C-alpha positions as CSV (number, residue, x, y, z in Angstrom):
1,M,0.0,0.0,0.0
2,D,1.2,3.5,-0.8
3,F,0.8,5.2,2.6
4,N,2.0,8.5,1.3
5,Q,-0.8,8.7,-1.4
6,A,-3.4,7.2,1.0
7,A,-2.5,9.9,3.6
8,L,-2.8,12.7,1.1
9,E,-6.3,11.4,0.1
10,L,-7.4,11.0,3.7
11,H,-6.2,14.5,4.8
12,E,-7.8,16.2,1.7
13,K,-11.1,14.3,2.1
14,Y,-11.6,15.3,5.8
15,H,-9.5,18.5,5.8
16,G,-7.4,17.1,8.6
17,K,-8.1,14.5,11.2
18,V,-9.6,16.3,14.2
19,G,-12.4,18.8,14.9
20,M,-14.7,20.1,17.6
21,V,-17.7,18.1,18.7
22,S,-20.3,19.6,21.0
23,K,-20.9,17.4,24.1
24,T,-24.4,18.8,24.6
25,P,-27.3,19.2,22.2
26,I,-28.4,22.8,21.3
27,K,-31.6,22.2,19.5
28,N,-34.1,24.5,21.2
29,R,-34.4,27.7,23.2
30,E,-33.9,26.0,26.6
31,Q,-30.8,24.2,25.6
32,L,-29.4,27.3,24.1
33,S,-30.1,29.3,27.2
34,T,-28.5,26.6,29.4
35,A,-25.3,26.0,27.3
36,Y,-24.9,29.7,26.5
37,T,-26.4,32.9,27.8
38,P,-27.9,33.5,30.3
39,G,-27.2,30.2,32.0
40,V,-23.5,30.0,31.2
41,A,-22.9,33.0,33.5
42,E,-23.3,30.8,36.6
43,P,-20.4,28.4,36.0
44,C,-18.3,31.5,35.2
45,R,-19.2,33.0,38.5
46,R,-18.4,29.8,40.3
47,I,-15.0,29.5,38.7
48,A,-14.2,33.2,39.4
49,A,-15.0,32.5,43.1
50,N,-13.1,29.2,43.2
51,P,-10.5,28.7,40.4
52,D,-10.3,25.0,41.0
53,D,-13.9,24.7,39.8
54,V,-12.6,25.1,36.3
55,Y,-12.0,21.3,36.5
56,K,-15.6,20.7,37.4
57,Y,-17.3,22.9,34.8
58,T,-15.1,22.9,31.8
59,F,-13.1,20.5,29.6
60,K,-9.8,21.3,31.5
61,S,-10.0,18.1,33.5
62,N,-9.5,15.9,30.4
63,M,-7.9,18.3,27.8
64,V,-4.3,18.3,26.7
65,A,-2.5,20.8,24.5
66,V,-0.2,19.2,21.9
67,V,2.3,22.0,21.3
68,T,5.0,22.3,18.6
69,N,6.9,25.0,16.8
70,G,7.8,22.7,13.9
71,T,11.5,22.7,14.4
72,A,12.0,18.9,14.6
73,V,9.0,17.2,12.9
74,L,9.3,13.4,12.7
75,G,12.2,12.7,10.3
76,L,11.5,15.9,8.4
77,G,13.4,18.4,10.5
78,N,12.6,22.1,10.7
79,I,9.6,22.4,8.4
80,G,7.8,25.0,10.4
81,A,4.6,25.3,12.4
82,A,2.0,25.0,9.6
83,A,3.7,22.0,8.0
84,G,3.8,20.3,11.4
85,L,0.0,20.6,11.9
86,P,-0.8,17.2,10.3
87,V,1.4,15.5,12.9
88,M,-0.1,17.4,15.8
89,E,-3.6,16.6,14.6
90,G,-2.6,12.9,14.4
91,K,-1.2,13.1,17.9
92,C,-4.6,14.5,19.1
93,A,-6.4,11.7,17.3
94,L,-4.2,9.1,19.1
95,F,-4.9,10.7,22.5
96,K,-8.6,10.3,21.9
97,E,-8.7,6.9,20.2
98,F,-6.2,5.2,22.6
99,G,-6.7,7.0,25.9
100,G,-10.0,8.7,25.8
101,V,-8.1,12.0,26.4
102,E,-9.2,15.1,24.6
103,A,-6.4,17.0,22.9
104,F,-6.0,20.1,20.8
105,P,-3.1,21.0,18.4
106,I,-1.2,24.2,19.1
107,C,1.4,25.1,16.4
108,L,3.4,28.2,17.4
109,D,5.1,30.2,14.6
110,S,8.3,30.9,16.5
111,E,11.8,29.4,16.9
112,D,12.5,31.6,19.9
113,P,12.3,29.5,23.1
114,E,11.2,32.5,25.2
115,E,8.3,33.1,22.9
116,V,7.3,29.5,23.0
117,I,7.5,29.4,26.8
118,R,5.4,32.6,27.1
119,A,2.8,31.4,24.6
120,V,2.3,28.1,26.4
121,E,2.2,29.9,29.7
122,M,-0.6,32.1,28.5
123,L,-2.6,29.2,27.0
124,A,-2.2,26.9,30.0
125,P,-5.3,27.9,32.1
126,Q,-7.6,26.0,29.7
127,F,-5.6,22.8,29.7
128,G,-5.1,20.0,32.1
129,G,-1.7,19.1,30.7
130,I,0.9,20.1,28.1
131,N,2.3,17.6,25.6
132,L,5.4,19.2,23.9
133,E,6.1,17.7,20.5
134,D,8.7,17.9,17.7
135,I,10.7,20.7,19.2
136,R,14.4,20.5,18.4
137,S,17.3,19.8,20.8
138,P,18.7,21.5,22.8
139,E,15.9,24.2,23.0
140,C,13.4,21.5,24.0
141,F,15.2,20.9,27.3
142,E,15.0,24.5,28.4
143,I,11.4,24.9,27.2
144,E,10.3,21.9,29.2
145,R,12.2,22.8,32.3
146,R,11.0,26.4,32.4
147,L,7.4,25.4,31.8
148,E,7.6,22.7,34.5
149,E,8.7,25.5,36.9
150,K,6.0,28.0,35.8
151,L,2.9,25.7,35.5
152,D,0.9,23.7,38.0
153,I,-0.1,21.1,35.4
154,P,1.9,18.3,33.8
155,V,4.3,19.2,31.1
156,F,5.6,16.2,29.1
157,H,7.9,16.2,26.1
158,D,6.9,13.0,24.4
159,D,9.8,12.8,22.1
160,Q,11.9,12.5,25.2
161,H,10.0,10.8,27.9
162,G,7.5,8.7,25.9
163,T,10.3,7.2,24.0
164,A,12.4,6.6,27.1
165,I,9.5,4.9,28.9
166,I,9.0,2.4,26.0
167,V,12.6,1.7,25.4
168,T,13.2,1.0,29.1
169,A,10.2,-1.3,29.4
170,A,11.3,-3.1,26.2
171,L,14.9,-3.5,27.5
172,L,13.8,-4.9,30.8
173,N,11.9,-7.6,29.0
174,A,14.6,-8.2,26.4
175,L,17.1,-8.7,29.2
176,K,14.8,-11.3,30.7
177,V,14.8,-13.2,27.4
178,V,18.6,-13.3,27.3
179,G,19.1,-13.9,31.0
180,K,20.9,-10.6,31.9
181,Q,20.3,-7.9,34.5
182,L,20.1,-4.2,33.8
183,K,22.6,-3.3,36.5
184,D,25.2,-5.6,35.0
185,V,25.0,-4.9,31.2
186,K,27.1,-2.6,29.1
187,I,24.8,-0.3,27.1
188,V,25.8,1.9,24.1
189,H,23.6,4.7,23.0
190,N,24.1,6.3,19.6
191,G,22.5,9.7,18.9
192,P,22.1,11.4,22.2
193,G,19.7,14.2,21.2
194,A,16.3,14.8,22.9
195,A,15.1,11.2,22.9
196,G,18.6,9.8,23.6
197,T,19.2,12.0,26.6
198,A,15.9,11.0,28.1
199,I,16.5,7.3,27.4
200,I,19.8,7.5,29.2
201,K,18.3,9.3,32.2
202,M,15.4,6.8,32.4
203,L,17.7,3.8,32.1
204,Q,19.8,5.2,35.0
205,T,16.7,5.7,37.1
206,A,15.7,2.1,36.4
207,G,19.2,0.9,37.6
208,A,21.6,0.9,34.6
209,T,25.1,1.6,35.7
210,D,27.3,1.3,32.5
211,I,26.1,3.5,29.6
212,T,28.3,4.9,26.9
213,A,26.9,7.7,24.7
214,V,28.2,8.3,21.1
215,D,27.5,11.1,18.7
216,E,28.7,11.9,15.2
217,H,32.1,12.9,16.7
218,G,32.6,9.8,18.8
219,I,32.2,8.7,22.4
220,L,31.2,11.4,24.9
221,Y,33.7,12.1,27.7
222,P,34.8,15.2,29.6
223,G,37.3,17.3,27.7
224,R,36.7,15.6,24.4
225,P,38.8,17.4,21.7
226,A,35.8,17.5,19.4
227,G,33.9,19.5,22.0
228,L,30.7,19.0,23.9
229,A,27.8,21.3,23.1
230,D,24.9,22.0,25.5
231,H,23.4,18.8,27.1
232,K,26.3,16.6,25.9
233,E,28.6,18.1,28.4
234,W,26.3,16.9,31.2
235,L,26.0,13.5,29.5
236,A,29.8,13.2,29.4
237,G,29.9,13.6,33.1
238,V,27.3,10.9,34.0
239,T,28.1,8.2,31.3
240,N,31.1,6.2,30.1
241,P,32.3,4.9,33.5
242,R,35.0,2.8,31.8
243,H,36.5,6.0,30.3
244,L,36.3,4.7,26.7
245,T,37.5,6.9,23.8
246,G,37.1,6.5,20.0
247,G,34.0,6.0,17.9
248,L,31.0,3.7,17.7
249,A,33.2,0.7,16.8
250,E,35.2,1.1,20.1
251,A,32.0,1.7,22.1
252,V,30.1,-1.4,21.0
253,K,33.1,-3.8,21.5
254,G,32.1,-6.0,24.5
255,A,28.7,-4.3,24.8
256,D,25.5,-6.1,25.7
257,V,23.0,-3.6,24.4
258,F,22.9,-1.1,21.5
259,I,20.3,1.6,21.4
260,G,20.1,3.9,18.4
261,T,18.2,7.2,17.9
262,S,20.5,8.3,15.1
263,V,20.7,7.6,11.4
264,A,20.4,4.6,9.1
265,N,23.0,1.8,8.7
266,V,25.6,3.1,11.2
267,L,25.8,-0.3,13.1
268,T,27.6,-2.7,10.8
269,P,27.7,-6.5,11.0
270,E,31.4,-6.2,11.8
271,M,30.6,-4.1,14.9
272,I,27.8,-6.4,16.0
273,K,30.2,-9.4,15.9
274,T,32.4,-7.7,18.6
275,M,29.4,-7.3,21.0
276,N,28.8,-9.8,23.8
277,K,26.9,-13.0,23.2
278,D,23.0,-12.6,23.2
279,A,23.2,-9.0,22.3
280,V,20.1,-6.7,22.3
281,V,19.8,-4.0,19.6
282,F,17.1,-1.3,19.5
283,A,17.7,0.4,16.1
284,M,15.1,3.2,16.1
285,A,16.1,5.5,13.3
286,N,13.1,6.1,11.0
287,P,12.3,5.2,8.3
288,N,15.5,3.2,8.0
289,P,17.0,1.8,11.2
290,E,20.7,1.8,12.2
291,V,20.8,-1.8,11.2
292,M,18.1,-3.9,9.5
293,P,16.7,-6.8,11.6
294,D,17.8,-9.5,9.2
295,V,21.3,-8.2,9.1
296,A,21.4,-7.9,12.9
297,K,20.2,-11.4,13.4
298,A,22.7,-12.8,10.9
299,A,25.5,-11.0,12.8
300,G,24.5,-12.6,16.1
301,V,21.9,-10.3,17.7
302,R,19.5,-12.2,19.9
303,V,16.7,-9.5,20.3
304,I,16.1,-6.7,17.8
305,G,13.6,-3.9,18.0
306,T,13.0,-1.0,15.7
307,G,10.6,2.0,15.3
308,R,8.8,0.3,12.4
309,S,5.5,-1.5,12.4
310,D,6.6,-4.0,9.7
311,F,9.0,-5.7,12.1
312,P,8.5,-7.4,15.5
313,N,9.1,-5.4,18.7
314,Q,8.1,-2.0,17.5
315,I,9.2,0.9,19.8
316,N,6.1,3.0,19.4
317,N,5.3,6.1,21.5
318,V,1.6,5.5,21.3
319,L,2.2,2.8,24.0
320,A,3.1,5.5,26.5
321,F,1.6,9.0,26.2
322,P,-2.2,8.2,26.3
323,G,-1.9,6.1,29.5
324,V,0.6,8.5,31.1
325,F,-1.7,11.5,30.6
326,K,-4.9,9.6,31.4
327,G,-3.4,8.6,34.8
328,A,-2.0,12.1,35.5
329,L,-5.3,13.8,34.6
330,S,-7.4,11.4,36.6
331,V,-5.8,12.6,39.8
332,R,-5.2,16.2,38.6
333,A,-1.5,15.8,38.9
334,R,0.7,18.9,39.1
335,D,3.6,17.2,37.4
336,I,4.8,14.0,35.7
337,N,7.8,13.2,37.8
338,P,10.5,10.5,37.4
339,Q,8.6,8.1,39.8
340,M,5.5,8.3,37.6
341,K,7.5,7.6,34.5
342,L,9.2,4.6,36.2
343,A,5.7,3.4,37.2
344,A,4.7,3.6,33.6
345,V,7.8,1.6,32.6
346,N,7.1,-1.2,35.0
347,A,3.4,-1.3,34.1
348,L,4.2,-1.6,30.4
349,A,6.9,-4.2,30.9
350,G,4.6,-6.2,33.2
351,I,1.8,-6.7,30.7
352,I,3.7,-9.5,29.0
353,T,4.0,-12.5,31.3
354,D,7.2,-14.5,31.6
355,E,5.6,-17.4,29.7
356,E,4.7,-15.1,26.8
357,L,8.1,-13.4,26.5
358,N,10.2,-14.4,23.5
359,E,12.7,-12.8,21.1
360,D,10.0,-11.4,18.9
361,Y,7.6,-10.3,21.7
362,I,9.1,-8.1,24.3
363,I,6.7,-5.2,24.2
364,P,2.9,-5.1,23.7
365,G,1.5,-4.0,20.3
366,A,0.0,-0.6,19.8
367,F,-3.6,-2.0,19.8
368,D,-3.2,-4.1,22.9
369,P,-6.3,-3.1,25.0
370,R,-4.5,-3.7,28.3
371,V,-1.9,-1.0,27.8
372,V,-3.6,2.3,28.5
373,D,-5.4,1.4,31.7
374,R,-2.5,-0.5,33.2
375,I,-0.2,2.5,32.7
376,A,-2.9,5.0,33.8
377,A,-3.5,3.2,37.1
378,A,0.3,2.9,37.8
379,V,0.9,6.6,37.0
380,A,-2.0,7.8,39.1
381,Q,-0.9,5.7,42.1
382,A,2.7,7.0,41.7
383,A,1.3,10.6,41.6
384,R,-0.5,10.0,44.9
385,D,2.5,8.3,46.5
386,T,4.8,11.2,45.6
387,G,2.4,14.0,46.6
388,V,1.8,15.6,43.2
389,A,-1.9,14.5,42.9
390,R,-4.7,16.9,43.8
391,L,-7.2,14.0,44.1
């Protein structure tokens, strides 16, 4: 099937994928007077007197803003706010279809982080949560951090944390298949941008102790001659405990796990053959992964995952964000903190029983009906346990 042509036809037919639907009928004078003037004045007065009542009388309790400035859209790069709108509409549709969460796309025509922060801050009163999407690194880190400080609702950059949750859950299960422990394995991450940095943080939170990060200039370490821009200086200080130098070939030698959020075909069969026995590879560059699954298997990889739906073990963000937000919104959380993210990891990994686990089934599929509610329940409980829940 030509998905590009099919997508063009679908988007043109419906003029996008999302729209507004009235929750209440307005078919007669009484309904009009209740939904709008004069009746609508009463919930307005209640909210003015008690701001928390906005959750009771408006869509805020179950509404998320999906916000981008179009600077890092999918694999397309900096294509601008308007060109990013189809992706944001799609994200909103996934929120609704998979999690029952209402979502609205917000595409901001600015590459200035200060303008993005201010715009989201001004829009925030009507939303129960903010999902940042497709904002380039390193600006995304500062935008998220500042908004978390300013707002009393959850702010979640899905490109970072959604990916990190799914990768960590998948790796926990993959390591069960190969009989290894997270605390013992040597992990190499290639492409430490927004997603990669969050993956490294999440893996460390989950118990990983030996992670080596590699970019286009080689292994990250303090004082590297090629330099360390922005977040990579921090990464250099918290990774590479064995003080490796060199490039990807030197990093993967003797490694148990390779995780890629980089570019196609950078992990060669020759590199794989230097990895430890029963290696795990998550090659998530799209549309073409760092190594194709058949090539990886032939070179000795035991468990391979990609970002693609046409291979087993798809690392797909739709497994995380609907349940994470559903859980956070259900308790009116002020934040989505590391404990809530780790709860989502364990809930997602735990869906597959030990009896079901195998090399080609380490993570549930996107349409598994158990995923959203399991994650939502775990996230909500973690929010209560850590004191960020209002309910």
